[in-house]
Phi, psi and omega in degrees: 000319175297323179295318180298320183287325180292323182287321181293318180297318181291318180297318176298319179296308180301322183289315180299315177309307176305313174307312182295311178302314183286340178285347178281152174299145176307130176087004185252148177270357182303328176300316181291323176298313169303314182296321180293320180292322176301317184288328175293317178299313178299317176298316173305307180303312178302313174310311183291321173305311184289321176297318181289328186261350178251103183290146182290131173234148188241000000 
């Protein structure tokens, strides 16, 4: 189940990234800057989710 969720999440993030890149004017770096910002926010959100849902065990 985890593998399927990971694949769906990856596909959704890539689809959003392509949309962000395509929305920028042609020949502009704005799309890449927005894409980088989106990926940074997505990674931060994933980190917070993993930390919040997995209790620490020793």
